[in-house]
SEKOLDO-12607 format. One line per 10 residues: their letters; for each residue x, y, z of N, C-alpha, C. Coordinates in steps of 0.02 Angstrom, whole numbers, plus 50000, padded with zeros to 5 digits. Example, Ala and Ser with C-alpha at 12.3 -4.5 7.8 and 13.67 -1.06 7.14 Angstrom:
2
AS> 50660,49716,50390,50615,49775,50390,50660,49835,50390 | 50642,49888,50354,50684,49947,50357,50645,50002,50394
% end
This chain:
207
XXXXXXXXXX> 49810,53068,61362,49810,53123,61409,49875,53125,61450 | 49897,53063,61472,49959,53058,61511,50019,53082,61471 | 50022,53060,61407,50077,53080,61364,50078,53156,61354 | 50018,53185,61349,50013,53257,61340,50041,53294,61400 | 50028,53268,61461,50053,53299,61521,50129,53296,61524 | 50157,53239,61501,50230,53231,61500,50261,53281,61451 | 50230,53288,61392,50255,53334,61342,50253,53405,61368 | 50198,53424,61401,50192,53491,61428,50245,53504,61482 | 50258,53454,61524,50307,53464,61577,50376,53474,61548 | 50393,53437,61496,50458,53446,61464,50461,53515,61431
XXXXXXXXXX> 50406,53537,61402,50404,53603,61370,50420,53657,61422 | 50388,53652,61481,50399,53703,61533,50470,53699,61560 | 50496,53638,61569,50564,53630,61593,50614,53659,61544 | 50600,53648,61480,50645,53674,61428,50644,53751,61427 | 50584,53779,61433,50579,53853,61434,50617,53882,61493 | 50612,53849,61551,50648,53873,61610,50723,53866,61601 | 50745,53811,61572,50817,53801,61561,50845,53853,61514 | 50809,53866,61460,50832,53915,61411,50834,53985,61441 | 50780,54003,61477,50777,54069,61508,50832,54077,61560 | 50844,54025,61599,50896,54027,61651,50965,54035,61619
XXXXXXXXXX> 50976,53999,61564,51041,54003,61529,51053,54075,61504 | 51001,54104,61474,51008,54172,61448,51022,54221,61504 | 50987,54214,61560,50998,54260,61617,51070,54255,61642 | 51097,54194,61646,51166,54185,61667,51214,54212,61616 | 51197,54206,61552,51240,54230,61498,51249,54305,61501 | 51197,54340,61522,51200,54413,61526,51258,54435,61571 | 51271,54397,61624,51324,54415,61670,51394,54397,61643 | 51396,54354,61592,51459,54332,61563,51481,54376,61505 | 51433,54400,61467,51449,54440,61407,51483,54505,61427 | 51539,54519,61396,51579,54577,61414,51549,54643,61389
XXXXXXXXXX> 51544,54691,61434,51519,54757,61415,51564,54790,61363 | 51629,54774,61367,51677,54801,61318,51661,54776,61247 | 51638,54713,61243,51620,54686,61177,51559,54722,61149 | 51509,54732,61192,51449,54768,61171,51467,54838,61146 | 51510,54872,61183,51531,54939,61166,51568,54940,61099 | 51612,54892,61088,51651,54889,61026,51607,54874,60966 | 51559,54829,60975,51513,54814,60920,51470,54875,60902 | 51443,54908,60953,51401,54966,60940,51442,55022,60907 | 51504,55031,60929,51548,55082,60899,51560,55068,60825 | 51573,55004,60809,51586,54985,60740,51525,54995,60696
XXXXXXXXXX> 51466,54978,60722,51405,54986,60683,51386,55059,60675 | 51396,55099,60727,51380,55170,60723,51426,55205,60673 | 51489,55185,60670,51534,55213,60619,51509,55197,60549 | 51485,55136,60540,51457,55117,60475,51396,55159,60458 | 51354,55170,60508,51293,55211,60498,51312,55282,60479 | 51357,55311,60517,51376,55381,60506,51411,55392,60439 | 51444,55341,60414,51480,55346,60350,51443,55314,60292 | 51378,55299,60304,51335,55270,60253,51364,55206,60223 | 51394,55165,60265,51422,55102,60243,51370,55046,60248 | 51383,54992,60213,51337,54936,60213,51353,54889,60272
XXXXXXXXXX> 51300,54855,60295,51308,54804,60347,51279,54739,60319 | 51321,54688,60312,51299,54623,60287,51298,54574,60345 | 51241,54545,60357,51233,54497,60412,51229,54427,60383 | 51266,54380,60415,51265,54312,60387,51270,54259,60442 | 51238,54204,60428,51240,54146,60473,51209,54088,60436 | 51225,54027,60457,51198,53968,60423,51143,53938,60466 | 51093,53908,60433,51039,53875,60470,51001,53922,60516 | 50990,53900,60578,50952,53940,60626,50989,54003,60645 | 51055,54001,60645,51094,54062,60658,51080,54114,60603 | 51068,54090,60542,51050,54134,60487,50984,54168,60499
XXXXXXXXXX> 50937,54132,60529,50871,54161,60545,50878,54215,60598 | 50922,54203,60647,50936,54254,60698,50966,54315,60664 | 51011,54303,60616,51042,54358,60579,50992,54398,60539 | 50943,54364,60509,50892,54400,60471,50851,54446,60517 | 50835,54421,60576,50797,54463,60623,50837,54525,60642 | 50903,54517,60652,50946,54573,60670,50951,54622,60612 | 50957,54596,60551,50963,54640,60492,50899,54681,60482 | 50842,54651,60495,50778,54687,60488,50777,54746,60537 | 50796,54734,60599,50796,54788,60648,50847,54842,60631 | 50905,54822,60604,50953,54872,60581,50922,54916,60527
XXXXXXXXXX> 50885,54885,60482,50851,54923,60429,50801,54972,60460 | 50765,54950,60511,50717,54994,60545,50752,55054,60576 | 50815,55044,60596,50854,55099,60624,50884,55146,60571 | 50879,55125,60508,50905,55168,60455,50972,55144,60426 | 50995,55085,60446,51056,55057,60419,51045,55030,60348 | 51098,55029,60308,51097,54994,60244,51115,54921,60257 | 51067,54882,60280,51080,54814,60302,51056,54763,60251 | 51094,54708,60245,51079,54655,60198,51093,54588,60231 | 51068,54535,60200,51077,54468,60226,51109,54424,60171 | 51162,54389,60189,51195,54345,60141,51146,54292,60117
XXXXXXXXXX> 51143,54283,60052,51097,54234,60022,51038,54266,59987 | 51023,54330,60004,50971,54366,59968,50995,54383,59898 | 50949,54397,59854,50967,54410,59784,50984,54483,59770 | 50976,54527,59819,50987,54599,59806,51047,54626,59844 | 51095,54582,59861,51153,54605,59898,51200,54644,59852 | 51217,54706,59870,51266,54744,59832,51336,54720,59849 | 51386,54739,59811,51454,54720,59827,51476,54750,59894 | 51515,54712,59930,51542,54735,59995,51612,54763,59982 | 51627,54819,60013,51691,54851,60001,51725,54875,60065 | 51774,54916,60057,51814,54941,60113,51772,54976,60165
XXXXXXXXXX> 51782,54958,60227,51749,54988,60286,51675,54972,60291 | 51648,54930,60245,51582,54902,60258,51589,54853,60316 | 51533,54833,60346,51536,54789,60405,51500,54724,60391 | 51532,54670,60410,51502,54603,60404,51491,54576,60475 | 51429,54558,60490,51413,54527,60555,51404,54452,60542 | 51453,54412,60565,51453,54340,60552,51434,54303,60615 | 51380,54264,60611,51354,54228,60669,51368,54153,60662 | 51407,54126,60709,51421,54055,60709,51441,54033,60779 | 51402,53990,60809,51417,53969,60877,51486,53937,60882 | 51501,53892,60836,51565,53856,60837,51622,53899,60810
XXXXXXXXXX> 51605,53946,60766,51656,53986,60734,51694,53949,60681 | 51668,53890,60662,51702,53849,60612,51658,53834,60551 | 51598,53860,60549,51553,53846,60493,51586,53869,60428 | 51599,53821,60384,51641,53834,60326,51615,53890,60282 | 51550,53890,60268,51520,53942,60226,51531,54011,60256 | 51522,54018,60321,51528,54083,60353,51600,54105,60357 | 51645,54060,60374,51716,54077,60377,51742,54097,60309 | 51723,54060,60257,51745,54076,60189,51719,54144,60167 | 51655,54158,60181,51626,54222,60163,51660,54279,60200 | 51675,54268,60264,51709,54319,60304,51779,54332,60278
XXXXXXXXXX> 51813,54280,60256,51880,54288,60227,51877,54331,60164 | 51826,54318,60122,51818,54357,60060,51804,54430,60076 | 51762,54442,60127,51747,54511,60146,51809,54546,60174 | 51848,54509,60211,51909,54537,60241,51958,54559,60187 | 51961,54520,60133,52009,54535,60079,51993,54601,60045 | 51930,54622,60045,51913,54685,60012,51910,54743,60061 | 51930,54730,60124,51936,54785,60172,51876,54795,60217 | 51829,54748,60217,51771,54754,60262,51791,54737,60333 | 51754,54764,60381,51766,54749,60452,51721,54690,60472 | 51749,54644,60509,51713,54584,60527,51695,54585,60601
XXXXXXXXXX> 51631,54577,60616,51607,54566,60684,51587,54493,60690 | 51620,54456,60733,51603,54385,60743,51560,54377,60805 | 51503,54345,60798,51460,54328,60854,51468,54252,60864 | 51503,54232,60916,51522,54162,60923,51533,54142,60996 | 51531,54077,61009,51548,54052,61076,51622,54037,61083 | 51658,54042,61026,51729,54024,61026,51771,54080,60996 | 51794,54128,61036,51835,54183,61011,51900,54160,60978 | 51926,54101,60997,51988,54076,60968,51977,54033,60907 | 51916,54029,60883,51899,53990,60823,51925,54025,60761 | 51924,53992,60702,51945,54025,60640,51907,54090,60627
XXXXXXXXXX> 51842,54091,60641,51803,54153,60631,51824,54206,60681 | 51833,54185,60743,51854,54233,60795,51921,54264,60781 | 51968,54224,60757,52035,54249,60741,52034,54296,60681 | 51987,54285,60637,51981,54326,60576,51949,54394,60591 | 51909,54397,60644,51867,54455,60656,51906,54515,60683 | 51880,54575,60668,51906,54637,60697,51876,54646,60767 | 51814,54624,60775,51779,54629,60839,51745,54562,60852 | 51752,54537,60914,51719,54475,60932,51668,54489,60987 | 51607,54467,60975,51554,54471,61026,51544,54399,61051 | 51571,54385,61110,51565,54318,61139,51494,54307,61165
XXXXXXXXXX> 51462,54255,61138,51395,54235,61161,51399,54162,61181 | 51390,54147,61245,51396,54077,61267,51341,54034,61238 | 51356,53970,61231,51307,53923,61205,51326,53853,61228 | 51285,53805,61213,51299,53735,61231,51361,53711,61194 | 51407,53681,61231,51470,53660,61201,51479,53585,61198 | 51436,53546,61232,51445,53474,61233,51380,53438,61219 | 51385,53381,61186,51328,53337,61174,51341,53272,61211 | 51293,53248,61248,51302,53186,61285,51314,53128,61237 | 51368,53091,61248,51385,53035,61203,51356,52970,61229 | 51340,52966,61293,51310,52906,61322,51236,52907,61308
XXXXXXXXXX> 51213,52858,61267,51144,52859,61244,51095,52827,61294 | 51118,52780,61334,51074,52744,61379,51052,52790,61437 | 50987,52796,61447,50960,52842,61497,50985,52827,61567 | 50982,52763,61588,51001,52745,61657,51077,52755,61667 | 51116,52741,61616,51189,52753,61621,51203,52827,61631 | 51166,52869,61596,51175,52942,61603,51158,52964,61675 | 51105,52935,61704,51085,52954,61771,51138,52933,61822 | 51165,52871,61815,51216,52846,61860,51279,52888,61856 | 51298,52907,61794,51359,52945,61784,51349,53020,61797 | 51287,53040,61807,51274,53112,61820,51275,53153,61756
XXXXXXXXXX> 51263,53121,61699,51261,53156,61635,51189,53172,61618 | 51172,53236,61616,51103,53256,61603,51096,53287,61534 | 51054,53258,61493,51043,53283,61426,51008,53351,61431 | 51036,53403,61400,51004,53469,61403,50934,53467,61371 | 50892,53510,61396,50824,53515,61369,50822,53562,61309 | 50881,53587,61289,50886,53630,61231,50935,53597,61182 | 50911,53557,61135,50956,53518,61093,50996,53559,61043 | 51052,53529,61022,51095,53558,60971,51116,53629,60987 | 51106,53676,60941,51130,53745,60952,51079,53792,60981 | 51026,53765,61010,50971,53807,61034,50993,53861,61083
XXXXXXXXXX> 51035,53843,61131,51055,53892,61182,51094,53950,61152 | 51139,53935,61105,51176,53989,61072,51129,54032,61030 | 51086,54000,60992,51042,54037,60947,50993,54082,60984 | 50963,54055,61037,50916,54095,61076,50952,54151,61113 | 51010,54136,61140,51048,54188,61175,51072,54242,61127 | 51095,54222,61068,51117,54270,61017,51060,54315,60996 | 51000,54287,60991,50942,54327,60972,50929,54381,61024 | 50932,54363,61088,50919,54411,61141,50975,54464,61144 | 51037,54442,61137,51094,54488,61139,51089,54539,61081 | 51074,54515,61022,51070,54560,60964,51009,54606,60968
XXXXXXXXXX> 50955,54582,60997,50898,54627,61009,50917,54681,61059 | 50957,54661,61110,50982,54711,61157,51027,54761,61123 | 51067,54738,61075,51111,54782,61037,51071,54833,60997 | 51014,54813,60972,50971,54860,60935,50949,54917,60980 | 50931,54901,61042,50911,54954,61089,50970,55000,61105 | 51029,54970,61113,51090,55010,61124,51101,55059,61067 | 51095,55035,61006,51104,55078,60947,51048,55130,60942 | 50988,55109,60959,50931,55154,60956,50942,55216,60999 | 50965,55206,61060,50976,55262,61105,51038,55302,61087 | 51091,55269,61066,51152,55305,61048,51143,55347,60985
XXXXXXXXXX> 51099,55324,60941,51086,55361,60879,51028,55411,60887 | 50998,55412,60946,50944,55459,60958,50880,55442,60920 | 50868,55377,60909,50808,55357,60872,50750,55346,60920 | 50690,55358,60895,50629,55344,60932,50591,55288,60899 | 50549,55254,60937,50511,55198,60910,50468,55219,60850 | 50444,55279,60851,50403,55304,60796,50442,55302,60731 | 50506,55320,60733,50547,55319,60673,50556,55248,60647 | 50566,55201,60694,50573,55131,60674,50508,55106,60641 | 50453,55126,60670,50388,55104,60644,50376,55131,60574 | 50402,55190,60559,50393,55219,60492,50430,55179,60439
XXXXXXX> 50482,55141,60460,50519,55099,60412,50495,55027,60412 | 50444,55013,60452,50416,54946,60455,50377,54931,60391 | 50378,54868,60370,50342,54849,60310,50269,54867,60315 | 50241,54898,60261,50170,54915,60261,50131,54875,60209 | 50167,54829,60175,50134,54783,60129,50151,54713,60153 | 50104,54682,60187,50115,54616,60216,50057,54571,60200 | 50073,54507,60193,50020,54458,60180,49997,54428,60246
% end
């Protein structure tokens, strides 16, 4: 019972830390970046261009959620790794999600897309990273940048080093999810879409 109470308290502390981080991130994210991303995606929509979303690991899952919502809006959206991806060409859009901006698979795929004339949107915590430098548009999304190297608990307390309650890339991934969901609403209103239209494109065969 005691262990269960400890686990629950950590769960609540973690939820508060993540929520607080996201709230602070909202004030850091540049409105100009949001505007540039929405402009690039709307141009793709208006010209019937493809949008390929990609990310590795959990960032890839965030990308899949974004691609689904783009499809609900009427975009020709795809996810890297699926078996039905059409070829990407000139003026198509690639949304590449990588907190570090150095994920080899994503950087390599973005380079290939760039060579055929696609526009690259980088969602990253590091605008000066290889992915950021490659991109036409960078959407800066803050995330955890350091991992505590001091493993001893009491040493961390004495030194004032506090292990985050959101391990690894959690803060970037959760923040990116919220930012991209917000982007969907931005696109929804700018394209004059209503929720009913999105619902009509929602899957009707589900297990």
